[in-house]
C-alpha positions, -999 to +999 in steps of 0.1 A: +189-074-037+165-104-036+128-098-035+128-112+000+152-084+010+128-058-005+101-063+022+110-053+057+097-073+086+094-043+108+089-033+145+075+000+156+097+029+166+095+046+200+064+065+188+047+032+178+051+039+141+064+020+111+070+045+084+067+033+048+086+055+023+080+059-014+087+026-032+088+009+002+069-019+019+068-036+052+050-063+070+047-068+108+032-089+135+038-060+160+002-055+172+011-023+189+023-007+157+008+018+133+019+016+097+019+050+080+028+064+046+029+100+036+024+120+004+002+096-016-003+118-046-003+098-079+013+070-058-009+043-042-008+029-007-021-006-002-028-021+032-033-058+041-046-069+075-053-104+088-076-099+119-070-135+132-032-134+132-032-096+138-005-090+112-004-063+086+015-049+057+017-017+036+031-008+002+036+026-013+041+022-051+049+050-076+044+035-110+022+008-125+046-014-146+081-027-138+088-031-175+095+006-177+127+001-158+136-035-151+169-027-134+151-003-109+124-030-104+151-055-094+165-031-069+132-015-056+103-038-065+080-017-042+083+011-068+060-007-092+025-020-086+027-050-108+057-063-088+051-048-054+015-058-049+021-096-054+053-094-032+033-077-004+007-105-005+034-132-005+052-116+024+019-116+044+014-153+036+049-160+048+039-144+082+009-167+084-019-146+068-046-163+048-060-148+017-097-153+026-092-133+058-073-104+044-088-069+047-074-049+018-076-011+015-061+014-009-055+051-011-039+076-035-038+075-073-046+112-076-038+133-106-017+159-089+005+170-118-005+196-143+004+176-175-029+181-195-037+144-189-006+133-209+009+109-183-021+101-160+001+083-136-026+082-109-051+068-133-026+042-146-018+032-110-055+027-101-059+006-133-030-018-124-043-021-089-078-031-101-065-054-128-043-073-104-071-076-078-096-087-104-073-113-118-066-127-083-101-125-069-092-098-043-119-074-032-111-040-017-128-035+017-123+003+014-106+028-008-099+065-011-085+069-046-086+094-074-092+131-072-064+157-070-055+157-034-024+141-016-031+118+013-015+102+043-026+066+050-023+049+085-033+014+096-035+005+133-024-031+138-044-034+171-077-035+152-069-029+115-084+005+114-073+025+083-075+063+083-067+089+056-056+124+063-060+150+036-061+188+039-059+186+077-090+163+080-088+127+091-113+101+079-116+064+088-122+043+057-122+009+074-141-002+093-170+019+081 
């Protein structure tokens, strides 16, 4: 699989949804769509939205570094933050997005496993996200990260609204 094959250019289903699975990513110019990803525990969901072109993308990554399993990273680059995040940005640029217009949001990165802090996957995922964004001069417009709760993240392509559902409550994180 090439990295170009790893990013779906998606259209909404009959319910208006584009579902992003674990280790998955998609970009779309379907302004009627909602991108959604479920079960963000230690994983992180990243959304990108260009309000001028009305295009968006979403990534659901599991682990911070592709070097932990390079064969898996070649097959599923969306599994790893250090590979998936840059690929998501490039895919958005390929659709016509401009970096200075992108509204970037993130959710997840919780510590949901009882491992006495041994693995800290959520913390490590949040760290790689911040490192990549800092190195590339990308600012988060909004985030709902950390804690111990799983989340569902949705982005509405009509206006870029990003909502988080956790414990039966839905909150809009962008726009505020």
